[in-house]
N, C-alpha and C positions, 0 to 999 in steps of 0.2 A: 497676833496676830496679824497678817500680811493683807496688802492689796496688790491683787496678780496687775501687769500691764494689759494692753489690749489686748496682746495674743498669749493665750494660754502657757506655750511654749517658752514662753521668753521670761527673764528673771522679774521679781514685784519691783514694782517703784516706790512704795511706802511700807513701813514695817511698824507694828506697835509694840512701843514697850512700854509698859505700866499704863498713863491716861495718854501718852502724848506721841503722836506720828513722826516718825522719823525718816529724812530719804536715803534710800538705799544707794550702793555703787549705781545701781541703775539709773534708779530717780535721779541721780544730779547727772547722770550723762545726756538725759530727757529733758530736763528742766528750762534749760534755754527755748526749745523745742514748743514746748506745752506754754509756756511764759510768752512767747510769741502768738501761739495760738489764740490765746485769750485776748491779748490786745487786739490783732483784729479781730477777734469777734464783736468786742467793745466798741471799737471804732465803727464795726459795719452797723451794729443797734445803733450809735448818735447818728449816724447819717439817715438810717432808715426814720429816725422820732423825727428829722429837723435839727437835732443839735448843734449843727457843727457843719458847713460844705465840705461834700469830699477832697482828702487832700492825696494826692500821687505821690505812694513812698517806693522809693529803689531800697534793699537793702544790702549792703555789701561788707562783705569783714578782709580783712588782712594785717599783716604784722605793723609792727609802729614803726619800723623803717619807711615801708611803705605809706602809711599812712603822712608821713612828713615830706615824703619825696612824690613819685610819679603817681599815686593815686591821689594826693591832694592837689595837685598840678588839674586833675582830671575833674574832679567833682568843685572844683571851684567853675574850672571851663562849662559844665554840665549846667553848674546852678546859675549861672548867669543866662545861658541860656533857654534855660527852663525855669523860669522865676516863679510859675504854679508848682513846682513839686519839692520834693524835700531827699534828703538819702540820709537816711541810718547809717552811722559809722560805725562797727565793732571790731576793736580788734584783741582776740582772744589769741590761745594757743593754735598751731595749723591743725592738730588733731582736733578741737572745737571747731574749726572754721570747716573743717573737712563733712566731720559731723552734722554741723547746721545746714548745710548747703543739700545734703542728703537728706536729712531732716524737712525739711524747708522753711528753717529758721532765717536764715540768708538767701538771697538769688543768687548771688554767686559772689567768690571767693578769693584771693588772692594768695596762692600756696609755694612752695619749695617740694613738698615731698614728690616720690617716684611715681608715676603711675599705679606702680604695685603697690604701693603703702597708702595710696589716696584708693584704694579698688578695694584694699582689706579692711582699711576704717569706716569706710561709706556701707561696707554691707550691698553693694550694687554698683552698676557702672555709671558713672559720671563724665561729661562733656570736659574734656582736660583738651585746653589750647596751651602751644609755649610764648609766654608772650616775649622773651629775650631770656638772653644769657648770662650772666653775671660771674665773672672774675673775682676769685680772691688777692687781698692782698696785704701787705705789712705794713705795720704802721710805727714808727716811734720815732721818740724825741731823747737821745742817754743825754745824760749830764755828762760832760768829759770827764767827771773822774768815776762815773758806773765801771761796775766791774763787768759788765757786758758791752761796755761802748765800744770794745774793741772788736769784738765781735761781730758789732753789727755792723760796725763800719768797714767790714773786711767782706761784706757778703756782696756778691758781685752785683755790676750795675750795669753789665751789656747782655745778660740774659736773666730768664727766671729763678727765681730761689727754688732749690730741693730741700723734699723733706730732712734728710740728712743733715744740709746745714745750719739746720733749728736748734739743733739738742746742743743746749748748755746755756740758750736764751730764756728769760725771765718772761711767760705770758701773761695776757690779756685774754680772757675767754670769755664764750656765752655761757652760762648755765647747762650744768652736768645734763638736763632734760631737754636741752633744745635741740631740734634734729640737725642745724650747722653745727653743731660742738660735739654731736655726737659721729657727725660724719668728718670734722677734724679728728678727731681721736682717732677712727678708724682708718683712715688715711695715713695718720704719722707711725701708726703700729705696724700698718701692712707693709712699709714704705722701710721703716728701720727695725720693727722689733721693739722700738721703747716709745715711753711715753714724753711730752714735755713737761718742762718747769711750769706750772700754772700759779700766780702771785696772786690773781686775783680773778673771779667768777661776778658778772655781772648779767643783766637780763637785756639790755639797748645798746645798739650800736652807738649811740650817742656818746653813752656814758665810755663805751671801750675807747672812741676816738680822745673823748675826753683826756679820760684817764692816761692814755699812748702820748699824747701831747703836754704832759704834763709829766712825763719823763721819769714813769712808772714802770714800765717794762712796754713789750711790742704785743701791739695789738692787732688781733687779727680779726679782718673785718670784709666785705663786699665794695668794688668799684663803684656802684651805684649809692652805698651808704656814705662814702666820701662824696659823692655827689650831691647828696641830699643836704651834706652842711657845709658848705661852700665857706661858711667862716673858719674853718680849721685850715688856713692855710700852710702851717705846719705839717699838715696831714699831707696834703701833694707833695709838699717836695721830697718827706721821708718815707714815702711808701714805695715796696718794692714787692711785683708783681710777682705770684705762687706757679710753678712751674707746673702747666696742666696734668702733664704725667702724671703726678703724684697728688693731686689735688685739681680733678674736674672740674670744670665751670658749673655754677648752679642754675638750674634752668626755674625760670619765672614764672609760673604758669597759673591761668584763669581757668576756673572751674563755677561749672553749672549740672542744673540736672539735665540731661539728653531727651530728646524729643521720643516716642513710642515710635520702637523700632527704626530708627537711622541714628547713624552716628553723628549729630545736628546738635548744637544747641536749644534749648528751650528757656525761651525768657518771655516775660511780658515785654512791650514795643517800649512802655521807658526804661526799664531796666538794659533792653537792648542798645539803644541807646546808648548809657552809661557804659556798656562793655564798650564801644566803639569809641567812645571817648577818651575811656583808660588806652585801649590798643594805638590810637594817635599819642598820644600821650608819651609813649614808651615805643616809637619807633626812633632806631637807631641806624 
């Protein structure tokens, strides 16, 4: 037995197995949006019944790096200026951020996906604004006796590093399902016809920077990730920019729902104020 979603032509959200209901893949996809609708409804009931004062909330989704970098700066500034408000900050994967904006779970989100990918995942046109372009760099701190130290030290210092010059180095990369990891693999293979040697895969830029600073291997990160973790002084001293012909800069984008019939952002006033604060925090 199944329970269909609101639209009859869509996949069901629940499936009855024995005496228990199980979420389908489609149910998992919409779970966050439905939970947010229930939460908002409960808040409305509490306000109408006079149980608690209304609290204006802005919902924002971003990656873990942004949450400790420019988004953190923006949220802190926003809450200092608007102590009567609160911010709900979530850090799901990029695909979930896009789905959350499309479904109304988030007022806005920060992503690095291309406009074509955003449209495909959302299933609708969203407002897309580029905040800044983030360049990719390498970081490493090879021990003197490491077999790859000589190759690392021989990399050029007077120009960016090309893809072909990376073959043979041990890499610390994001996990295989991360969008930036997929980009890296595609760029390397396109330029060289090969793939790099990966010794460690991990899910956070901070972890990549930490492992690279410890001498384990070469980390593939962004300039903004280094700026977000200023305590890693060695990372600054041993970073090498990548050639943008092989590794194009990554656009960091703000997405939200579009106003009906026009190419402009549609946000409540409070969320619009936070968006402006985010823009100011990324001025470069």
